[in-house]
KEFI-146454 format. One line per 3 residues: number of its first residue (from 1); their letters; for each residue x, y, z of N, C-alpha, C. Coordinates in nm, 2 decimals. Layout:
<loses>
NUM = A = X Y Z X Y Z X Y Z  ...
</loses>
This chain:
<loses>
1 = MTP = -0.86 -2.42 -0.67 -0.81 -2.25 -0.70 -0.75 -2.19 -0.64  -0.63 -2.15 -0.73 -0.50 -2.06 -0.67 -0.59 -1.94 -0.62  -0.53 -1.88 -0.57 -0.55 -1.76 -0.51 -0.59 -1.65 -0.61
4 = ARR = -0.51 -1.63 -0.68 -0.57 -1.48 -0.73 -0.72 -1.50 -0.79  -0.78 -1.68 -0.88 -0.89 -1.69 -0.91 -1.00 -1.66 -0.75  -0.93 -1.67 -0.66 -1.00 -1.67 -0.57 -1.00 -1.52 -0.53
7 = LRE = -0.89 -1.46 -0.53 -0.94 -1.25 -0.55 -1.04 -1.22 -0.60  -1.04 -1.28 -0.75 -1.15 -1.22 -0.78 -1.26 -1.24 -0.80  -1.28 -1.37 -0.78 -1.43 -1.39 -0.76 -1.49 -1.33 -0.61
10 = LLA = -1.39 -1.31 -0.51 -1.44 -1.22 -0.42 -1.41 -1.10 -0.44  -1.34 -0.99 -0.59 -1.35 -0.88 -0.59 -1.54 -0.92 -0.68  -1.60 -0.97 -0.71 -1.66 -1.00 -0.81 -1.83 -0.98 -0.77
13 = ADA = -1.81 -1.02 -0.62 -1.90 -1.00 -0.52 -1.96 -0.92 -0.47  -2.11 -0.89 -0.42 -2.13 -0.84 -0.34 -2.01 -0.67 -0.22  -1.96 -0.79 -0.14 -1.92 -0.72 -0.01 -1.79 -0.66 -0.04
16 = LVQ = -1.87 -0.56 0.00 -1.69 -0.47 0.08 -1.50 -0.59 0.09  -1.49 -0.62 -0.05 -1.33 -0.74 0.04 -1.25 -0.58 0.15  -1.23 -0.65 0.29 -1.11 -0.64 0.39 -0.99 -0.72 0.40
19 = APG = -0.90 -0.61 0.32 -0.79 -0.68 0.34 -0.72 -0.62 0.47  -0.66 -0.67 0.61 -0.60 -0.59 0.69 -0.44 -0.57 0.60  -0.36 -0.55 0.74 -0.18 -0.54 0.69 -0.17 -0.62 0.77
22 = AYD = -0.09 -0.74 0.68 0.04 -0.80 0.76 0.24 -0.80 0.67  0.33 -0.80 0.77 0.47 -0.73 0.69 0.54 -0.87 0.77  0.49 -1.03 0.76 0.49 -1.06 0.84 0.49 -1.24 0.84
25 = AIT = 0.54 -1.33 0.84 0.34 -1.49 0.87 0.27 -1.47 0.96  0.31 -1.41 1.05 0.26 -1.40 1.24 0.12 -1.34 1.18  0.18 -1.21 1.14 0.06 -1.11 1.16 -0.05 -1.21 0.98
28 = ARL = 0.04 -1.23 0.91 -0.08 -1.27 0.80 -0.13 -1.38 0.89  -0.07 -1.49 0.96 -0.23 -1.59 0.95 -0.25 -1.56 1.14  -0.20 -1.43 1.17 -0.33 -1.38 1.25 -0.40 -1.38 1.14
31 = IEQ = -0.40 -1.28 1.07 -0.48 -1.22 1.01 -0.59 -1.34 0.94  -0.54 -1.49 0.90 -0.60 -1.59 0.80 -0.68 -1.63 0.97  -0.71 -1.63 1.07 -0.76 -1.68 1.19 -0.87 -1.56 1.24
34 = AGF = -0.86 -1.49 1.19 -0.96 -1.43 1.26 -1.06 -1.38 1.20  -1.01 -1.42 1.04 -1.16 -1.55 0.99 -1.13 -1.36 0.85  -1.05 -1.28 0.81 -1.06 -1.17 0.72 -1.03 -1.30 0.58
37 = PVV = -1.08 -1.26 0.47 -1.08 -1.35 0.30 -0.90 -1.28 0.25  -0.84 -1.17 0.26 -0.74 -1.13 0.23 -0.63 -1.06 0.30  -0.56 -1.12 0.27 -0.43 -1.07 0.38 -0.38 -0.88 0.27
40 = YMT = -0.30 -0.80 0.34 -0.23 -0.74 0.18 -0.06 -0.67 0.26  -0.02 -0.68 0.19 0.14 -0.70 0.23 0.18 -0.56 0.22  0.17 -0.45 0.34 0.21 -0.36 0.43 0.35 -0.26 0.31
43 = GAG = 0.45 -0.26 0.29 0.47 -0.17 0.22 0.59 -0.12 0.33  0.48 -0.04 0.41 0.53 0.04 0.54 0.50 -0.04 0.63  0.45 -0.17 0.66 0.50 -0.24 0.76 0.59 -0.36 0.70
46 = ASA = 0.61 -0.37 0.59 0.71 -0.46 0.55 0.90 -0.34 0.58  0.88 -0.20 0.58 0.95 -0.13 0.57 1.04 -0.13 0.71  0.92 -0.12 0.79 0.97 -0.16 0.95 1.00 -0.27 1.00
49 = AHG = 0.96 -0.38 0.93 1.02 -0.52 0.98 1.15 -0.53 0.92  1.21 -0.45 0.88 1.36 -0.46 0.80 1.39 -0.31 0.89  1.38 -0.30 0.94 1.36 -0.12 1.00 1.44 0.00 0.98
52 = YPD = 1.34 0.04 0.86 1.32 0.19 0.79 1.18 0.19 0.79  1.22 0.37 0.79 1.05 0.42 0.73 1.02 0.37 0.58  0.95 0.38 0.52 0.84 0.36 0.41 0.89 0.51 0.34
55 = YGL = 1.02 0.47 0.30 1.07 0.59 0.17 1.17 0.52 0.12  1.11 0.38 0.02 1.11 0.28 -0.06 1.29 0.27 -0.07  1.30 0.20 0.00 1.41 0.19 0.08 1.47 0.00 0.03
58 = LTL = 1.33 -0.05 0.02 1.33 -0.16 0.02 1.37 -0.24 -0.16  1.47 -0.29 -0.16 1.43 -0.31 -0.32 1.33 -0.49 -0.38  1.32 -0.43 -0.47 1.25 -0.61 -0.57 1.22 -0.70 -0.47
61 = TEM = 1.39 -0.74 -0.50 1.43 -0.88 -0.40 1.33 -0.93 -0.34  1.36 -0.80 -0.20 1.31 -0.77 -0.14 1.17 -0.79 -0.05  1.10 -0.68 -0.12 0.98 -0.70 -0.11 0.90 -0.82 -0.16
64 = AEN = 0.96 -0.90 -0.27 0.87 -1.01 -0.37 0.91 -1.15 -0.22  1.06 -1.14 -0.14 1.04 -1.25 -0.05 0.90 -1.23 0.00  0.97 -1.17 0.08 0.88 -1.13 0.19 0.75 -1.17 0.17
67 = AGR = 0.70 -1.08 0.07 0.50 -1.14 0.03 0.51 -1.32 -0.02  0.62 -1.29 -0.07 0.60 -1.47 -0.09 0.60 -1.56 0.01  0.68 -1.53 0.16 0.67 -1.59 0.30 0.56 -1.61 0.29
70 = LAR = 0.47 -1.47 0.35 0.32 -1.43 0.37 0.23 -1.53 0.30  0.29 -1.53 0.17 0.20 -1.64 0.05 0.19 -1.80 0.10  0.28 -1.79 0.15 0.34 -1.98 0.23 0.27 -1.98 0.32
73 = AVS = 0.27 -1.89 0.40 0.22 -1.92 0.52 0.10 -1.93 0.55  -0.01 -1.87 0.51 -0.18 -1.89 0.44 -0.24 -1.97 0.34  -0.32 -1.94 0.40 -0.46 -2.02 0.23 -0.49 -1.87 0.11
76 = LPV = -0.49 -1.77 0.20 -0.55 -1.64 0.15 -0.48 -1.64 0.06  -0.55 -1.57 0.01 -0.54 -1.38 -0.14 -0.39 -1.35 -0.07  -0.31 -1.34 -0.11 -0.23 -1.19 -0.04 -0.18 -1.12 -0.18
79 = ISD = -0.22 -0.97 -0.13 -0.21 -0.80 -0.27 -0.10 -0.78 -0.17  -0.03 -0.78 -0.27 0.08 -0.69 -0.19 0.12 -0.56 -0.27  0.20 -0.50 -0.19 0.26 -0.37 -0.25 0.41 -0.42 -0.30
82 = ADT = 0.35 -0.34 -0.48 0.51 -0.30 -0.53 0.58 -0.21 -0.54  0.51 -0.13 -0.46 0.62 0.02 -0.48 0.56 0.12 -0.66  0.67 0.13 -0.73 0.66 0.19 -0.78 0.71 0.11 -0.96
85 = GYG = 0.70 0.00 -0.89 0.78 -0.11 -1.02 0.90 -0.19 -1.00  0.97 -0.04 -0.94 1.09 -0.11 -0.89 1.21 0.00 -1.06  1.16 0.06 -1.08 1.23 0.12 -1.29 1.11 0.14 -1.37
88 = NEL = 1.18 0.11 -1.47 1.08 0.13 -1.59 1.01 0.05 -1.66  0.94 0.00 -1.68 0.90 -0.15 -1.83 0.96 -0.21 -1.80  1.04 -0.27 -1.86 1.09 -0.39 -1.81 1.11 -0.42 -1.67
91 = NVT = 1.12 -0.36 -1.57 1.16 -0.35 -1.43 1.01 -0.42 -1.38  0.90 -0.33 -1.42 0.79 -0.41 -1.38 0.74 -0.48 -1.44  0.78 -0.59 -1.59 0.77 -0.67 -1.65 0.88 -0.77 -1.56
94 = RTV = 0.96 -0.71 -1.50 1.05 -0.86 -1.37 0.95 -0.84 -1.25  0.89 -0.75 -1.21 0.86 -0.70 -1.09 0.70 -0.83 -1.11  0.65 -0.83 -1.18 0.53 -0.89 -1.18 0.54 -1.04 -1.17
97 = REF = 0.70 -1.04 -1.20 0.73 -1.23 -1.26 0.71 -1.29 -1.12  0.85 -1.21 -1.03 0.90 -1.21 -0.98 0.76 -1.28 -0.85  0.70 -1.18 -0.82 0.54 -1.19 -0.76 0.46 -1.27 -0.78
100 = EGR = 0.42 -1.33 -0.89 0.31 -1.40 -0.95 0.41 -1.51 -0.90  0.56 -1.53 -0.95 0.65 -1.73 -0.87 0.66 -1.72 -0.78  0.57 -1.64 -0.71 0.63 -1.67 -0.53 0.47 -1.68 -0.48
103 = GVA = 0.32 -1.68 -0.54 0.21 -1.75 -0.51 0.10 -1.63 -0.47  0.19 -1.50 -0.53 0.12 -1.37 -0.52 -0.03 -1.36 -0.61  -0.11 -1.35 -0.55 -0.28 -1.27 -0.54 -0.31 -1.16 -0.66
106 = GIH = -0.19 -1.07 -0.57 -0.16 -0.92 -0.73 -0.13 -0.85 -0.65  -0.09 -0.70 -0.68 0.00 -0.61 -0.66 -0.01 -0.50 -0.69  -0.05 -0.39 -0.63 -0.03 -0.24 -0.71 0.12 -0.23 -0.63
109 = IED = 0.08 -0.08 -0.78 0.20 -0.04 -0.89 0.18 0.10 -0.91  0.24 0.22 -0.86 0.20 0.39 -0.84 0.29 0.44 -0.91  0.26 0.56 -0.92 0.29 0.65 -1.07 0.36 0.80 -0.94
112 = QVA = 0.45 0.72 -0.82 0.56 0.76 -0.74 0.66 0.82 -0.88  0.76 0.91 -0.77 0.91 0.95 -0.87 0.97 0.83 -0.78  1.06 0.75 -0.80 1.17 0.65 -0.72 1.29 0.73 -0.68
115 = PKK = 1.27 0.73 -0.56 1.23 0.67 -0.44 1.11 0.71 -0.38  1.00 0.65 -0.40 0.91 0.70 -0.36 0.91 0.72 -0.15  0.78 0.76 -0.12 0.74 0.82 -0.01 0.63 0.74 0.04
118 = CGH = 0.56 0.72 0.17 0.45 0.68 0.19 0.40 0.75 0.16  0.23 0.68 0.12 0.13 0.75 0.02 0.07 0.88 0.14  0.12 0.88 0.25 0.00 0.96 0.32 0.19 1.05 0.44
121 = LDG = 0.24 1.11 0.33 0.39 1.20 0.39 0.38 1.28 0.24  0.40 1.42 0.31 0.40 1.57 0.21 0.52 1.50 0.11  0.58 1.61 0.02 0.65 1.58 -0.07 0.73 1.48 -0.22
124 = KEV = 0.59 1.44 -0.20 0.59 1.32 -0.27 0.62 1.38 -0.41  0.57 1.36 -0.55 0.61 1.36 -0.71 0.60 1.25 -0.74  0.53 1.26 -0.89 0.48 1.14 -0.93 0.56 1.17 -1.10
127 = VPL = 0.59 1.10 -1.19 0.60 1.05 -1.36 0.46 1.15 -1.42  0.53 1.13 -1.55 0.38 1.20 -1.60 0.30 1.09 -1.67  0.20 1.14 -1.67 0.13 1.01 -1.69 0.13 0.91 -1.80
130 = AEF = 0.14 0.87 -1.92 0.21 0.82 -2.00 0.28 0.73 -1.94  0.38 0.78 -1.96 0.47 0.67 -1.77 0.35 0.57 -1.66  0.35 0.66 -1.69 0.23 0.58 -1.56 0.17 0.47 -1.65
133 = ASK = 0.06 0.49 -1.78 0.02 0.38 -1.81 0.11 0.27 -1.87  0.20 0.36 -1.91 0.33 0.20 -2.03 0.38 0.11 -1.91  0.36 0.20 -1.83 0.41 0.06 -1.65 0.29 0.00 -1.66
136 = IRA = 0.16 0.05 -1.64 0.07 -0.05 -1.60 0.03 -0.16 -1.71  0.04 -0.10 -1.88 0.06 -0.22 -1.93 0.13 -0.32 -1.96  0.25 -0.31 -1.93 0.35 -0.33 -1.91 0.39 -0.45 -1.82
139 = AVA = 0.26 -0.44 -1.68 0.25 -0.52 -1.57 0.15 -0.65 -1.64  0.04 -0.59 -1.71 -0.05 -0.66 -1.72 0.01 -0.75 -1.84  0.12 -0.76 -1.96 0.12 -0.79 -2.03 0.26 -0.88 -1.95
142 = ARR = 0.29 -0.86 -1.85 0.36 -0.93 -1.80 0.29 -1.06 -1.72  0.18 -1.07 -1.67 0.12 -1.20 -1.64 0.12 -1.36 -1.71  0.19 -1.45 -1.61 0.15 -1.54 -1.72 0.00 -1.62 -1.71
145 = DPD = -0.03 -1.56 -1.56 -0.23 -1.62 -1.51 -0.21 -1.55 -1.53  -0.39 -1.52 -1.62 -0.52 -1.39 -1.64 -0.53 -1.31 -1.52  -0.61 -1.44 -1.42 -0.61 -1.44 -1.27 -0.58 -1.29 -1.16
148 = FVI = -0.41 -1.34 -1.23 -0.31 -1.21 -1.10 -0.39 -1.03 -1.14  -0.39 -1.01 -1.04 -0.46 -0.87 -1.02 -0.40 -0.78 -1.02  -0.35 -0.71 -1.13 -0.32 -0.59 -1.10 -0.41 -0.50 -1.05
151 = IAR = -0.33 -0.37 -0.97 -0.36 -0.28 -0.95 -0.33 -0.10 -0.99  -0.36 -0.05 -1.01 -0.27 0.10 -1.10 -0.30 0.18 -0.96  -0.21 0.29 -0.90 -0.23 0.31 -0.78 -0.19 0.47 -0.84
154 = TDA = -0.24 0.63 -0.75 -0.18 0.72 -0.83 -0.23 0.80 -0.66  -0.08 0.91 -0.67 -0.06 0.95 -0.65 -0.04 1.10 -0.58  -0.12 1.16 -0.69 -0.12 1.21 -0.78 -0.25 1.33 -0.70
157 = NAV = -0.35 1.29 -0.58 -0.37 1.43 -0.60 -0.29 1.50 -0.48  -0.21 1.45 -0.38 -0.20 1.51 -0.33 -0.04 1.59 -0.36  -0.06 1.59 -0.52 0.01 1.70 -0.62 0.01 1.73 -0.68
160 = TGL = -0.09 1.72 -0.80 -0.11 1.80 -0.90 -0.25 1.80 -0.92  -0.37 1.74 -0.81 -0.47 1.77 -0.81 -0.55 1.65 -0.80  -0.73 1.63 -0.75 -0.85 1.54 -0.76 -0.81 1.48 -0.97
163 = DDA = -0.84 1.61 -1.06 -0.89 1.53 -1.16 -0.74 1.51 -1.24  -0.67 1.53 -1.17 -0.54 1.48 -1.25 -0.51 1.30 -1.16  -0.56 1.34 -1.11 -0.49 1.17 -1.04 -0.69 1.11 -1.11
166 = IAR = -0.82 1.13 -1.06 -0.94 1.11 -1.15 -0.86 1.01 -1.31  -0.81 1.10 -1.37 -0.77 1.09 -1.52 -0.64 0.96 -1.46  -0.56 1.05 -1.42 -0.42 0.88 -1.43 -0.51 0.75 -1.32
169 = ANA = -0.63 0.75 -1.27 -0.69 0.63 -1.24 -0.74 0.57 -1.36  -0.82 0.67 -1.36 -0.87 0.63 -1.51 -0.83 0.57 -1.66  -0.72 0.60 -1.67 -0.52 0.54 -1.78 -0.51 0.47 -1.72
172 = GLD = -0.51 0.41 -1.58 -0.44 0.33 -1.58 -0.52 0.20 -1.56  -0.67 0.20 -1.56 -0.80 0.15 -1.62 -0.73 0.09 -1.75  -0.81 0.18 -1.80 -0.79 0.18 -2.00 -0.65 0.12 -2.06
175 = AGA = -0.53 0.15 -1.90 -0.41 0.02 -2.02 -0.41 -0.19 -1.96  -0.58 -0.16 -1.85 -0.56 -0.34 -1.84 -0.57 -0.29 -1.65  -0.56 -0.27 -1.60 -0.60 -0.26 -1.46 -0.74 -0.35 -1.41
178 = DLA = -0.70 -0.39 -1.34 -0.80 -0.43 -1.28 -0.89 -0.41 -1.11  -0.82 -0.33 -1.08 -0.86 -0.25 -0.95 -0.74 -0.08 -1.01  -0.87 0.04 -0.99 -0.80 0.19 -0.96 -0.75 0.22 -0.82
181 = FVE = -0.63 0.25 -0.77 -0.66 0.29 -0.64 -0.61 0.49 -0.60  -0.68 0.50 -0.59 -0.64 0.66 -0.61 -0.62 0.70 -0.43  -0.52 0.71 -0.42 -0.42 0.77 -0.30 -0.44 0.84 -0.23
184 = APL = -0.49 0.88 -0.03 -0.45 1.00 0.02 -0.59 1.07 0.00  -0.76 1.02 -0.06 -0.85 1.15 -0.10 -0.88 1.19 0.11  -0.85 1.38 0.09 -0.80 1.47 0.18 -1.01 1.45 0.24
187 = SLE = -1.12 1.42 0.13 -1.21 1.48 0.27 -1.21 1.37 0.24  -1.45 1.41 0.24 -1.54 1.28 0.27 -1.56 1.31 0.08  -1.57 1.45 0.07 -1.66 1.46 0.00 -1.52 1.42 -0.14
190 = QLA = -1.44 1.45 -0.17 -1.34 1.36 -0.24 -1.31 1.17 -0.24  -1.38 1.11 -0.11 -1.42 1.02 -0.11 -1.54 0.95 -0.14  -1.60 0.97 -0.15 -1.76 1.01 -0.23 -1.69 1.03 -0.39
193 = TIP = -1.67 1.14 -0.41 -1.67 1.11 -0.60 -1.57 1.04 -0.70  -1.47 0.98 -0.60 -1.36 0.93 -0.62 -1.47 0.77 -0.76  -1.50 0.68 -0.67 -1.59 0.54 -0.73 -1.69 0.66 -0.83
196 = QRV = -1.74 0.72 -0.82 -1.81 0.77 -0.91 -1.77 0.79 -0.99  -1.69 0.94 -1.07 -1.54 0.97 -1.20 -1.45 0.86 -1.23  -1.39 0.73 -1.20 -1.32 0.64 -1.17 -1.42 0.52 -1.27
199 = RGP = -1.38 0.48 -1.35 -1.43 0.36 -1.49 -1.41 0.28 -1.43  -1.45 0.21 -1.33 -1.39 0.04 -1.31 -1.38 0.05 -1.14  -1.31 -0.03 -1.09 -1.29 -0.05 -0.92 -1.28 0.01 -0.87
202 = CLL = -1.24 0.03 -0.74 -1.17 0.09 -0.64 -1.14 0.07 -0.49  -1.02 0.12 -0.50 -0.95 0.02 -0.39 -0.99 0.17 -0.22  -1.01 0.14 -0.18 -0.93 0.23 -0.02 -0.87 0.22 0.08
205 = NVV = -0.76 0.32 0.08 -0.66 0.33 0.16 -0.72 0.39 0.31  -0.71 0.27 0.37 -0.75 0.28 0.58 -0.65 0.30 0.61  -0.57 0.49 0.62 -0.49 0.50 0.73 -0.47 0.55 0.85
208 = PGG = -0.49 0.52 0.97 -0.48 0.55 1.12 -0.43 0.71 1.13  -0.45 0.79 1.16 -0.36 0.86 1.16 -0.30 0.93 0.99  -0.34 0.90 0.93 -0.30 0.94 0.76 -0.40 1.07 0.78
211 = KTP = -0.40 1.09 0.62 -0.45 1.24 0.55 -0.57 1.20 0.52  -0.63 1.10 0.42 -0.80 1.03 0.42 -0.88 1.05 0.59  -1.02 1.09 0.60 -1.11 1.07 0.70 -1.15 0.95 0.67
214 = RIS = -1.16 0.85 0.84 -1.16 0.71 0.84 -1.29 0.71 0.83  -1.33 0.64 0.76 -1.43 0.51 0.69 -1.53 0.40 0.77  -1.67 0.37 0.79 -1.70 0.25 0.79 -1.67 0.17 0.67
217 = AED = -1.66 0.06 0.73 -1.66 -0.04 0.56 -1.80 -0.06 0.53  -1.86 -0.05 0.63 -2.02 -0.03 0.54 -2.07 0.06 0.46  -1.97 0.19 0.49 -2.01 0.34 0.42 -1.89 0.33 0.28
220 = ARR = -1.77 0.25 0.31 -1.76 0.25 0.21 -1.77 0.14 0.07  -1.81 0.06 0.14 -1.95 -0.03 0.04 -2.00 0.06 -0.04  -2.11 0.13 0.02 -2.15 0.23 -0.04 -2.15 0.33 -0.14
223 = LGY = -2.05 0.35 -0.12 -2.02 0.50 -0.16 -1.94 0.42 -0.29  -1.92 0.24 -0.25 -1.87 0.16 -0.44 -1.75 0.15 -0.45  -1.66 0.16 -0.31 -1.54 0.11 -0.31 -1.59 -0.02 -0.35
226 = RLA = -1.48 -0.14 -0.37 -1.47 -0.26 -0.39 -1.39 -0.31 -0.29  -1.21 -0.27 -0.22 -1.19 -0.40 -0.18 -1.06 -0.23 -0.05  -1.08 -0.33 0.03 -1.06 -0.15 0.15 -0.89 -0.25 0.16
229 = IYP = -0.82 -0.20 0.18 -0.66 -0.19 0.25 -0.66 -0.19 0.41  -0.55 -0.21 0.49 -0.53 -0.13 0.62 -0.42 -0.21 0.67  -0.29 -0.12 0.61 -0.14 -0.12 0.65 -0.14 -0.13 0.78
232 = GAC = -0.19 0.00 0.87 -0.19 -0.02 0.97 -0.24 -0.12 1.13  -0.35 -0.24 1.08 -0.41 -0.29 1.13 -0.36 -0.40 1.21  -0.26 -0.45 1.20 -0.11 -0.51 1.32 0.00 -0.41 1.34
235 = LGP = 0.05 -0.35 1.26 0.20 -0.30 1.28 0.17 -0.14 1.36  0.09 -0.04 1.40 0.00 -0.02 1.55 0.02 -0.11 1.61  -0.09 -0.17 1.62 -0.08 -0.20 1.76 0.02 -0.29 1.81
238 = VLT = 0.12 -0.38 1.76 0.17 -0.43 1.79 0.29 -0.33 1.88  0.34 -0.23 1.78 0.41 -0.13 1.81 0.37 -0.07 2.00  0.16 -0.10 2.03 0.18 -0.03 2.11 0.12 -0.14 2.26
241 = ALD = 0.14 -0.26 2.18 0.18 -0.41 2.29 0.26 -0.37 2.29  0.39 -0.35 2.26 0.55 -0.41 2.24 0.61 -0.32 2.34  0.54 -0.17 2.35 0.61 -0.05 2.46 0.58 -0.08 2.52
244 = ASL = 0.47 -0.09 2.58 0.35 -0.15 2.72 0.45 -0.26 2.79  0.47 -0.37 2.66 0.49 -0.49 2.77 0.64 -0.48 2.81  0.77 -0.42 2.71 0.84 -0.34 2.73 0.94 -0.29 2.87
247 = AKL = 0.82 -0.12 2.88 0.76 -0.09 3.01 0.78 -0.11 3.10  0.68 -0.22 3.11 0.65 -0.29 3.22 0.74 -0.40 3.30  0.77 -0.47 3.19 0.93 -0.55 3.26 1.04 -0.49 3.32
250 = RGV = 1.03 -0.29 3.24 1.15 -0.21 3.28 1.15 -0.23 3.41  1.00 -0.22 3.47 0.93 -0.18 3.60 0.91 -0.02 3.60  0.87 0.03 3.52 0.87 0.17 3.47 0.72 0.19 3.43
253 = TRE = 0.66 0.37 3.35 0.52 0.31 3.32 0.49 0.41 3.28  0.43 0.37 3.17 0.43 0.47 3.02 0.34 0.46 2.92  0.26 0.56 2.83 0.16 0.65 2.87 0.10 0.55 2.72
256 = ATA = 0.03 0.54 2.73 -0.01 0.48 2.59 0.05 0.56 2.45  0.05 0.46 2.34 0.02 0.63 2.19 -0.07 0.56 2.15  -0.17 0.64 2.12 -0.25 0.60 2.06 -0.25 0.74 1.93
259 = GAT = -0.33 0.78 1.81 -0.38 0.77 1.69 -0.21 0.89 1.62  -0.12 0.80 1.63 0.01 0.80 1.60 -0.03 0.86 1.46  0.06 0.94 1.35 0.05 0.98 1.20 0.18 0.84 1.21
262 = PAE = 0.15 0.88 1.06 0.28 0.75 0.98 0.35 0.81 0.95  0.42 0.94 0.97 0.47 1.08 1.03 0.60 1.01 1.15  0.45 1.04 1.21 0.58 0.93 1.41 0.54 0.83 1.38
265 = VFR = 0.52 0.72 1.33 0.54 0.56 1.33 0.69 0.58 1.25  0.67 0.62 1.08 0.78 0.63 1.07 0.93 0.72 1.12  0.98 0.83 1.22 1.06 0.91 1.31 1.10 0.71 1.37
268 = RFG = 1.02 0.61 1.48 1.10 0.46 1.52 1.23 0.49 1.40  1.21 0.42 1.32 1.23 0.35 1.18 1.34 0.42 1.14  1.38 0.58 1.20 1.48 0.57 1.19 1.47 0.76 1.04
271 = ADE = 1.38 0.76 1.06 1.32 0.88 0.94 1.43 1.00 0.87  1.45 1.01 1.08 1.51 1.13 1.08 1.64 1.17 0.95  1.66 1.03 1.02 1.78 1.00 1.02 1.85 1.04 0.87
274 = WDA = 1.74 0.95 0.76 1.75 0.95 0.68 1.69 1.05 0.57  1.60 1.13 0.65 1.67 1.30 0.59 1.69 1.41 0.62  1.79 1.40 0.70 1.90 1.43 0.73 2.05 1.43 0.60
277 = LRR = 2.02 1.28 0.58 2.16 1.21 0.49 2.11 1.27 0.37  1.92 1.29 0.41 1.93 1.33 0.22 1.95 1.48 0.23  1.89 1.57 0.29 1.95 1.73 0.32 2.10 1.70 0.32
280 = RFA = 2.17 1.65 0.34 2.33 1.65 0.35 2.41 1.66 0.18  2.34 1.51 0.13 2.39 1.53 -0.02 2.34 1.57 -0.09  2.24 1.64 -0.04 2.17 1.74 -0.16 2.16 1.88 -0.10
283 = GES = 2.31 1.89 -0.02 2.26 2.01 -0.01 2.18 2.17 0.10  2.16 2.07 0.14 2.04 2.19 0.18 2.08 2.17 0.33  1.99 2.30 0.32 2.02 2.31 0.46 1.93 2.28 0.63
286 = EPA = 1.95 2.25 0.75 1.83 2.24 0.83 1.75 2.28 0.83  1.64 2.25 0.82 1.53 2.33 0.83 1.48 2.36 1.02  1.41 2.42 1.00 1.36 2.61 1.11 1.41 2.44 1.23
289 = S = 1.37 2.44 1.39 1.29 2.37 1.45 1.26 2.45 1.55
</loses>
């Protein structure tokens, strides 16, 4: 059975599919050894592993190669972040072929303006709905294995509101996507209404310190979600553990870091420097302190 076929069987069952986020082969193998059924390659984690914040700085090749390493390291299906598809419909076509050719079981493609940002940061922009739908149509047409899973992600909730996000999720499903991913619901009410209004299976993104309220896997299942991804499941604990271990090695005392927001994590990977570069070339002034 191919990983993509296995993923489809899991998604068709009654249980919520939980996919912790890995960013390298070590974390992927640990997820498998912990007994989870699916590995999620987090774009934020992959960016951090390359020394960058989640600002869309990694290329298609870097992301696909990283996802391929994870897929080779485990026997589980791997779902990968594929950002915006790295361009127009032609780029999306190549994106699907590159990930599929490396044994990845599925990807999600979003409607942000490139370069994208982490879905739990402010200042996002989205492309027109028609452009997003055309990219999903291209992704569906590009897959050689009909079991390869295409997930349509929209970041519109934080930009144009929930009604537009729901419309975009449904447009993605109408274009042939297998699941809809409405990023960053802002309340328990929004969390509950999304599976009711989206005309197909939904993905929930569980981000520690992010914009979405935390709910249990059982609550997510009861609300109607089919898949939950946990992009910070490995990266956050690794940062905390290494901070403590390195402080101990130096013989210093360091307070445990807990509950860091995505923005705080990305600062550790150069977000302030990249923000300053963008302001500099855009001719913008430094923000008030």
